[in-house]
Structure formats: structure tokens, C-alpha cells
Phi, psi and omega in degrees: 000134180292151181298323181296312180295319179299317181294316180295317179294324177297315179290327183282321189247341180260298178197129180301134180096341182293326179294336178296331181293333177292332178259013177063033172259072189292318183292314178298317178298318180294322179294315180293319178296319178292317179298330177278323185290322183297307178295329177297315178297316179296319179296313180295320179300314181293323178294319178293324178297313178298316182295319179297320178296319179293319179298317178299317179293326176292317180295327177284347181087011181282337179238127178289157181275066173234152183298318181296316181294319180292318178299315178297320180295322178294317180292328184264356185293153178285173186118212181292139176284165178298330179295320178294317179296322176296322179298317177297319180296318178294323177295319177300312181298319180298311180293327178296313180293317178301318180299316181291314181295317180294321178294322176297319179295315181294318182289338177289331180287330185282000000 
């Protein structure tokens, strides 16, 4: 497998920015990895907060143990709004695409 293809696949499927390290672009790779990691951490944090609130309400008996009731409770729970979660998702997608495109550009020069 060519180094270029290996690097692009690594960034695309394992972690954005990781493929830059194969071409010794350490700073660029670290920036892309950090830019991807921060919204990922925020997204996971908010999802766990929402889930924890729903679990507490289930334990108190405020939410019945049905799939529909739990789904509605997750959608209606306080915490981050869906707009905020969408913003984190768009940031993840943006850094993922930037990482792949930049790696393709960098590997074309070599």
C-alpha cells in the first residue's frame, strides 16, 4: 500500500490528523487532532449529562420503562439543546474533512 493512501485512510477512518504524522507534519497533525478532539469531548460530555438526567428520572419513577418514554425524555431533557449538539457535530465534520483534504494536498507535494 502506498504511503499516501495509507495516510489518507488513517486520517479518514482512524483519527483526523493522524495521517499527517506519517509525512512528518507534526504541528499540522496536532492542530487537526486537537480541533477534532475538543468538539468530540464536548459532544460526549453533553450526551452523558442528558443520559444521566434521564437515568435519575427513571430511578425516581418519573419516567416509565418504555422505549417511547425514554426517547421522549432524552429529547426533552435539560442540558445542551439540539442546536448546540448539532454545532459540535458540524465542527467534528469540518475538522474531519479539513484533515483529509489537507493531507491529500500535503501528500501530493511529496
